[in-house]
C-alpha positions in Angstrom: 13.7 40.7 101.8 11.6 42.0 99.3 13.7 42.5 96.6 14.9 38.4 97.0 11.2 37.6 96.3 10.6 40.3 93.3 14.2 38.2 91.7 12.3 34.8 92.1 9.0 36.5 90.5 10.8 37.8 87.5 13.4 34.8 87.5 9.9 32.5 86.4 7.9 34.5 84.4 11.5 34.5 82.4 12.3 31.3 82.2 8.3 30.5 81.3 8.2 33.3 78.4 11.2 31.3 76.7 9.9 27.5 76.6 7.3 29.3 76.0 9.0 30.8 72.7 11.0 26.9 72.5 7.7 24.8 72.3 6.4 27.6 69.7 9.8 27.5 67.3 9.7 23.1 67.7 6.0 23.0 66.7 6.5 25.4 63.6 9.8 22.8 63.1 7.9 19.9 63.2 4.7 21.3 61.4 7.3 22.4 58.9 9.2 19.6 58.4 6.1 17.1 58.7 4.3 19.3 55.6 8.2 19.7 53.6 8.0 15.5 54.0 4.5 14.9 52.8 4.8 17.3 50.3 8.3 16.4 48.7 6.6 12.6 49.4 3.4 13.0 47.6 5.3 15.0 44.7 7.8 11.5 44.5 4.0 10.0 43.9 3.0 12.2 41.8 5.7 12.3 39.7 6.1 8.3 39.4 2.4 8.2 38.6 3.5 10.7 36.5 6.2 9.1 34.6 4.2 5.9 34.5 1.7 7.2 32.5 4.0 9.3 29.8 6.2 5.7 29.7 3.1 3.8 28.9 1.8 6.7 26.3 5.0 7.0 25.0 5.5 3.2 24.0 2.0 2.5 23.0 2.2 5.2 20.4 5.9 4.0 19.2 5.0 0.2 19.2 2.0 1.7 17.4 3.8 4.0 14.8 6.6 1.2 13.8 3.5 -1.5 13.4 1.7 1.1 10.5 5.6 2.8 9.4 6.8 -0.6 8.8 4.4 -1.5 5.9 4.9 0.8 3.7 1.2 1.4 2.6 0.6 -2.5 2.0 -1.3 -3.4 5.7 -3.8 -2.5 7.6 -3.8 -1.9 11.2 -5.5 -4.9 13.3 -5.8 -4.4 17.1 -2.7 -3.2 19.0 0.3 -3.2 17.2 -0.9 -6.1 14.6 -1.2 -5.7 10.7 -3.3 -7.9 8.3 -1.7 -8.0 4.6 -3.8 -6.3 1.8 -3.3 -8.5 -1.2 -4.3 -5.7 -3.3 -2.3 -3.5 -2.3 0.6 -5.1 -2.5 -0.2 -6.3 -5.6 0.7 -3.2 -7.4 2.7 -1.0 -4.9 4.7 0.7 -6.5 5.7 1.7 -10.0 7.9 -1.1 -10.5 5.3 -3.6 -9.2 3.0 -1.5 -11.3 4.7 -2.6 -14.6 5.8 -6.5 -13.3 3.9 -8.9 -15.3 4.3 -11.7 -13.1 3.3 -9.6 -10.2 0.3 -8.3 -12.3 -0.6 -11.6 -13.3 -0.6 -12.7 -9.7 -4.0 -10.4 -8.9 -6.2 -11.7 -12.2 -7.2 -14.4 -8.7 -9.2 -11.9 -6.8 -9.0 -9.1 -10.0 -13.7 -8.0 -10.3 -15.2 -6.9 -12.9 -14.8 -3.7 -14.3 -11.4 -3.8 -13.5 -10.8 -7.2 -15.9 -12.4 -4.5 -18.4 -10.7 -1.9 -17.7 -7.4 -4.0 -18.3 -8.8 -6.1 -21.6 -9.1 -2.7 -22.5 -5.7 -1.3 -22.2 -4.2 -4.7 -23.4 -6.5 -4.1 -26.9 -4.7 -0.7 -26.9 -1.3 -2.3 -26.2 -1.6 -4.8 -29.3 -3.3 -2.2 -31.7 0.1 -0.1 -31.0 2.5 -2.4 -31.5 0.7 -4.1 -34.3 0.8 -1.0 -36.1 4.6 -0.5 -35.1 5.1 -3.8 -36.8 3.7 -2.8 -40.1 6.0 -0.1 -40.3 8.8 -1.4 -38.9 9.5 -4.9 -39.4 11.1 -5.9 -42.3 10.1 -9.6 -41.5 7.1 -10.6 -44.2 5.8 -13.1 -41.0 6.1 -10.3 -38.7 4.1 -7.7 -40.2 1.3 -9.8 -41.5 0.9 -10.9 -37.6 1.2 -7.2 -36.6 -2.1 -5.7 -39.1 -4.1 -9.1 -38.0 -3.2 -7.5 -34.5 -4.7 -4.3 -35.4 -7.5 -6.2 -36.7 -8.9 -8.6 -34.2 -8.7 -6.5 -31.2 -10.1 -3.0 -32.9 -13.1 -5.7 -32.8 -12.4 -7.0 -29.7 -12.5 -3.6 -28.6 -15.7 -2.6 -29.6 -17.2 -6.2 -28.2 -16.1 -5.1 -24.9 -17.3 -1.7 -24.8 -20.8 -3.4 -25.3 -20.3 -5.5 -22.4 -18.5 -2.6 -20.3 -21.4 -0.2 -20.9 -24.5 -1.8 -19.2 -22.2 -2.3 -16.4 -21.3 1.3 -16.0 -17.4 0.9 -16.7 -15.2 3.7 -19.0 -12.6 2.1 -20.5 -9.6 3.7 -20.6 -8.0 5.9 -24.0 -4.3 5.1 -22.5 -2.4 2.1 -21.5 -1.9 0.7 -18.1 1.4 0.8 -16.7 2.4 -2.8 -17.3 1.2 -2.3 -20.8 2.9 0.8 -21.7 6.2 -0.4 -20.2 5.7 -3.2 -22.8 5.6 -0.9 -25.6 8.0 1.9 -24.4 11.1 -0.8 -24.9 10.4 -1.2 -28.5 10.0 2.8 -29.7 14.0 2.7 -30.7 14.2 -0.9 -31.8 14.5 -1.6 -35.5 15.7 -4.2 -38.0 15.9 -7.9 -36.5 15.9 -6.5 -32.6 13.1 -4.6 -33.3 11.1 -8.2 -34.2 12.9 -10.4 -31.5 11.6 -7.9 -29.4 8.3 -7.6 -30.5 7.9 -11.2 -31.2 8.2 -11.7 -27.5 6.1 -9.0 -25.7 3.1 -11.2 -27.8 3.9 -13.8 -26.8 4.3 -12.2 -22.9 0.6 -9.8 -23.7 -1.1 -12.6 -24.8 0.4 -14.8 -22.2 -1.6 -12.4 -19.4 -4.3 -12.1 -21.5 -5.4 -15.8 -21.6 -4.5 -16.4 -18.1 -7.0 -13.4 -17.4 -9.6 -14.4 -19.7 -9.7 -17.8 -18.4 -9.9 -16.6 -14.3 -13.2 -14.7 -15.8 -14.4 -18.0 -18.1 -14.7 -19.9 -14.9 -15.6 -17.1 -12.3 -16.8 -13.4 -13.4 -19.3 -11.7 -11.1 -21.9 -11.5 -13.9 -23.0 -13.4 -16.8 -21.5 -11.4 -19.5 -18.2 -10.5 -18.7 -17.9 -14.4 -18.3 -19.2 -14.7 -21.6 -17.3 -12.4 -23.3 -14.1 -13.8 -21.3 -15.1 -17.5 -22.5 -15.7 -15.9 -26.4 -12.5 -14.4 -26.5 -10.4 -17.1 -25.4 -10.1 -19.6 -28.4 -9.0 -16.0 -30.5 -6.7 -15.3 -27.7 -4.6 -18.8 -27.5 -4.2 -19.2 -31.4 -2.4 -15.6 -31.0 0.0 -17.1 -28.4 1.0 -20.1 -30.3 1.8 -18.0 -33.7 3.7 -15.5 -31.6 5.2 -18.9 -30.0 6.2 -19.5 -33.5 7.1 -16.7 -35.1 8.8 -15.7 -32.1 11.6 -18.6 -32.5 11.7 -18.2 -36.8 12.8 -14.2 -35.9 15.2 -15.2 -32.9 
C-alpha cells in the first residue's frame, strides 16, 4: 500500500517537471519570435529610411549635375538645378565662336574699356599686316594704294592707342585675337584677282566691326579718355569703310 502513494508522488513530480520545461520552451520561443519580429520590423523600417535618403540624395545630385552639365560652361548654377545664362561666356565660347565676326560684334554693347582697347589694338595689327600683304601681292593700283594707307593710318592709330592704354594699366596685345587672325589666315595663300577680292571683302568686314565698336564707346565708355579716343577715331574708320566698299565693287 505504501508503494501506491510513492508512485502518485513520483508521477506528480514528473508531470510538474514536464510542464515547467514546456512553459520555459514556449516562453523562450515566444521571446525569440517576438525579438526576431521586432528586429525584422526595425530592419525593414531602417532599410526603408536608408533607401529613401539614398534615393533623394541621388535624385538631387543627378538633377544638379544635369543642370550644370547641360550648360557647357556658359551658365552658372543658381538655386537648385536652375541656370542663369552668362552672356559674356556664351558670346565667346569655343574657338568657332571667337572667330565669328557676327557673334563677336554681339559683345560690343557690354564690352569693358580695357577689352575695347585690346580689341582695337588687335584690329590695328590686322589692318597693318593685311595692308602690307596688299602692297606686296596685289597688281591693282587702287588696292595697293588702299593697303599702304591702312599701314600708315593704323600704325599712327596704334601709337595714339598706347597713350590711352598706358595710364589705365592696360597692356596691348602683340598678336591678333582669333577673330582677326582668322581673317588674315584666309588671305595667306591667295594671289591675283582672288587676293584683291578677298582682301577688300576683309577690309569691309574689319571696318564694319571697328565702326560698330567705336560707336558704342564714343557714347558710353567708362572712362573719359577712352570715350574721347573712340570719338576722334570714328571719322577715319567710317571713311576707310566707305573706301573699302567702293574698291571692293571695282575688283569683283
